[in-house]
N, C-alpha and C positions, 0 to 999 in steps of 0.2 A: 530706859534707865529709871530705876526706882531705888531710893535710899531713904530709910526712916530710922530715926532714933529719938531720944527724948527731946532734943532741941531742933530737929530738922525733919522735914518731910518733903523730899524733892522727887519730882516725877517729870520725866521728859520722854517723848516718843518721837522717833524719826526713822527714816529708812536707813538701811545699811549703806546704800549707794544712792547718791543724789545726782540727778541729771539736769542739764540745761534744758529748760522747757522748749526752747526754740530749735535746738540742734540734736537733742537727745544724747549729747556727749556727756560722759561721766565727768563731774566737776568736784565731787567730794566722796570720800569713803570714810565712814565713821566706824573705825575699828577699835573696839575695846571690849574683848570677850568677858572680862569680869562684870561689865555693866550692861551686857546685852539683856534685853527683855524677851518676852515671848514673841514668836513669829506671828504676825497678822498677815495671812495670805490666803487666797482661795486654795481649796484642797488640792487641785491639780498642780499648783505651783510649789507646794510644800517640799516635795522630794527634790525638784530641780534647785530650789532655793538653798537647801542644806548641802547639796552637791557643790554648788557655787561657793557657799560659805567655807566648805572644806578645802576647796582649791585655793581660795584666798588665804586661808590659814596656813596652808602649805607654803605659799609664796612668802608670806610674812615671816614664818618661822624657820624655813629651811634654805633660804637663799642668802648666804653670807655675803655674796657679791653686791647685794642691795643694802647692806648694813654698814653704818659708820659707827664706830665705838670710840668714846672719848672718856678718859678719866679726869675728873676735876679735882683741883686742890682747894684747900681752904681759901675762901675769899673770891673764888671764881664765880662769874655770873653768866647765865645763859638766858637769852631773850629770843623767843620765837613765837610765831602765830600758831597757837595750839591746834588750829584746824587745817593748817597747811603743811605741817611737819609731823610725820609719824615719829613717835618717840616712846621710849620705855626705859625701864631701869633693870639692871641685872642684880642678881642676888649678891649679897656681900657677907663677909665673914666678920662677925662682931668682934672677934679677938684682934682684928687688924686695926681697930680704932673706932671711935664714935662716928656715926653717920648722921648728919643733920642737913636737911634741905628745906628751904622755904619756897613756897609757891604763891603766886598771886595772879589774878586775872584782870584784864582791862578790856573794855569794848574797843573794837576797831574804830568806831566813830569818835570815842573819847581820845584815842591815841592820835588819830588824824587831826582832830581839832587842836590838840595841844601842840602838835608838830607845826601846824600852820601859824599858831600864835607865836611860838618861839622863833620861827623863821622870820616873821614880821618884826619881832623885837630885836633879834640879833643878826639878821641878814640871812641871805640864802646862799649857802655854799655850793649848791648843786645847779649847774647850768641846765641840766635836764629837767629841772623843776622850777624854772625861772619865774613862773607866775605864782608859785606857792599854792597851787590849787589841789595838788594830790601828793600822796606819799607813795611813790613807786607802785608796787602791787599790793597795797594793803587791802585786805578784805578777806572774806571767807569763801568766796567763789572764784572760779577761774574762767569766767565768761569772757568771750572774745570781744 
């Protein structure tokens, strides 16, 4: 990922697929074609890497049975972990009305911290989290 304008210069590099170092299981897929940077791979892996990339693109774009579509109305709010939910937007017709969306990011550590503080202050409604030590499956990885 690389973005630069007069006020920003953001650069981030990571693999398309992240694996659990202990089990080699896939735990994250970073799929965002507009933000893909160059492929850094040994020459002998370039062709297989692009073949795999093409297969993943096919799965993402051509399998309607894997897609959930939701239209939102004014005032609706959606909250999700940006790294655990694949998400996108569809094209819209400007003549159908104005389109306005606000986005924000918060670290999972900050979220978990705030949740525990609020639990302590207002009580714990979840018996599954009786000790207030964790917030379900918050996090960016799916390690066992």
